[in-house]
Each structure stands twice: as structure tokens, then as C-alpha cells.
N, C-alpha and C positions, 0 to 999 in steps of 0.2 A: 503494499500499499504505499509505503513512504517512497519507494522508487517511482511509482506513478504520480505521486504528488511533484516529485522533483522534476519528471519529464515534462509535466503539465506547466510548471513554472518556468521551465526552460524554453518550452515551445511558445508560451505566450510572451516571453522577453524577446525571443526571437522574431516573432511577428511584430511587436511593437517598434523593434529596432529597424527591420525591413521597411516599414510603413514611414517612418520617420526619415529614414534615407531617402526613400522614393520621393517624399513631398519635398524635402530640401533640394533634391536635385530638378526638380520640376520648377522651382521658383527661381532658379539660377540659370537661366538660358543665356547662353553665351551668343552673341550676335556679332558678325564681322564688322570691323570698323574700315571706313574708306581711307585711302591713302591721303585724300583731300582733309579729312578730320584728323588724321595724325599730324600732317603738316601744320594745320591750324593751331593745334594743341602745341606742338613744339615751339611755333613761334610766339604763342601767347605765353608760354612758361619760360622762355629764354630770357636772359637779362637783356635790358635795353642796351643796344649798342650806340655810343655816343659817335660823334662824327669821326670816321675813319680818316687817319692821316694817310695820305698818298705817299708812298716811298718814292724817292727820287729815282728815275729811271737808270741813273748812272751808278748809283750804290751797288747793284747786283754785278755790273761790269767791274767796279773797283773791288769788290770782295772776290771775285774770280781771278783778276789780273794783276792787281796792285798791292792788295792788303798783306801778302807775305813780307814784302821788302818794305812798304812805307807804313805798316801797321794800322789797327783799326781806327785809331785817332788821329793818324796822318803824321805821327811824330818821327817816323822813320827809325832808322838803327844807327847809333853813333859809330863814326868811322866806316860805315858801310853803304847805307842809303839814306839820302837827305830827307828831311821833314817837308812837308807839304803846306806849311802854314803861311800866314801873311808876310813873313820877311822872306819867303823862299822866291824860287821863279815862277810860281803859280800866277802871280799877278803881272807877269810879263806879257809881252804881245801874244795872243793866242796863236798866231802862225807859228811863233817859236815852239809853243807847247805842242802843236799838232805835229811839227817836224820832228821833234824829239819821241813822240809815240809812234811815227811811221818809220824813223830809221833807227831809233834806239840811241843809246848814249854810252861812250866810253871815254876814257882819260879823266884827268884830273879836273873836278869842279869844286868850287867854293859857295857854300851856303851858310848864312849867318856866322861868317868867320871860321866855319869848320871846312876841311877839305875832305872830299869823298872821291875815291878812286875806282868804285866798283861798276861794273857793267850792267847797263839797263838794255834788254832785248828789244828788238823792233816789234811794235803790236799792230804792224800793217795787215795783219791777218783779220782784224777787227773791221767791222763795217764803218762807213762814214758815220753812221747814226751812233753806233757804239762808242766810238771815240769822241764824238761830240757830247754824248751824254756822261761818259766818265769825266772828261776834261770839265764840263759845266758842273758836275757834281763837286769835283775838287775845288774849283773855283768858287763855289759857294758853301763849303764845308770846312771844318778844322780852325775857324776863326776867320776864313777868307768872306770877302764880300765883293767878288768881281763878277763882271758880266759873263753870260753863257757863251757857249761856243756852239755854232751850228753845223749841221751836217753839210751845208753848202760850202761852208769855210773849209771843212776838212775836204771835201770833194775837189775843190780848187787846189788845195796843197798837194794832195794826192796825183792830180793830173798835171801838176807842174805850172799851173797859171798863176 
């Protein structure tokens, strides 16, 4: 008799559990969310972006071609590579800077009273736009406030005009 009562209690509990699980699953139907809704939710919940500062197009060229020798801040490497600050050649005639980029530079040069003898390779492989961008970047960075260099200026020097 005791065994029958235990089986009856177990059966009733099992039925109650099955019914409650079935009701819970019926109430929680999952509906697909559209990609539009997901996008809207992400946009709504993402932090507000302040005005984006556009990076100078010459910075990427500088980082690829010039940074190793002239450093992130344009300070150069003492006794090896000259700085690119206001007291350097950066403020000179852009034609000279373009020629240096196109032909490279070797021999002894003096910048800010310090002598540099290291070699700078030609960067003639760069496009007119890339040379103009990197020189404009240098002429407006590292404490410099000199005018930009245009691709047309580079093109003239490249063609020998």
C-alpha cells in the first residue's frame, strides 16, 4: 500500500512538472528579429560619436615611409636623421623638398647646428599625390605652420619643368 501511495505521489508530481513546463514554453515563443531592427537597436544603444576628426591624408604616408628615421614626433635621430621641426628645411621652398623626396639625399647636411651624414633614399616610387600629401603633412605638423604642397607642384618637378 505504501508503495502505491509513493507511485501515486510521484505520478502526480511528474504530471504537474510536465504541465508547468509546457505552459512556460508556450508563453515564451521566440520570434525572429529583422536585421533592420538589430541595426536600429545597435545604433540606439551605441555611444554618441562626437564629430570625427579627419586624419591628414599624408599621415599614413609619413608613418609608412618616414617615421622610422624621423620618428613619430618628427624629432629625428641625433647624428643620424635630422628633425622636421620649424627650424629645419621643412619651411624652405617646396620645390627643394620635392626634389629631396624624388632624388633622395646624401652627403653632409647641417640642421639646427647639428651635422647629419646619413643617406635618405629616393621616394620617387610614390605618386605625385602621396608626395604632396606627406610634404603637406610635415609642413603642417611638428610645430610647423607652412603652406601645403600640391600634386601639381610635384608633377612639375617630376617632369623637369
